[in-house]
N, C-alpha and C positions, 0 to 999 in steps of 0.2 A: 510578184503580185499579177502581173499582167497574165500570166499562164492561167492565175487561177481565175481571173474575169471572163477570160475566153472561155474555160471550160463551165462557167456559170452561164454565159450567154449562150452556149450548144444546147444546155440543159434545160433551156426555155422553150428549145420546138419540140414537137410532138415525138420525134425519133428520139432525140436527146431524152426525153424522160424515158422513153421506154428502154434505152440503153441504159440510162442511169439504174433502174429499178432492177435490171437483169444482173448488172454488177453487184449492187447490193446485196442481192438473194443469192448469188453466186458466192461472195465474201461471207454471208451468214452461214451458209452450210457448209462451206471451208472450216471456218472456225469452230462449229459445232462437231465437226467431224475431227478435227485436231484434237479438240478438247474430250471428246468420247475416248478415242486411243489413249489417251493420257490417263483416263480415270480405269479404263480395264487392266493397263499395266501395274497400277498400283495395287489391285484387289489379289 
């Protein structure tokens, strides 16, 4: 629980917000890429 609170505290700084947005963006593109490959194999 303490680690989660530390991460939330870091996300409140301007740099933390930028890093959080980048991590979410990379995660979304990675998930879309994985599911896109799965759909191509099924056809």
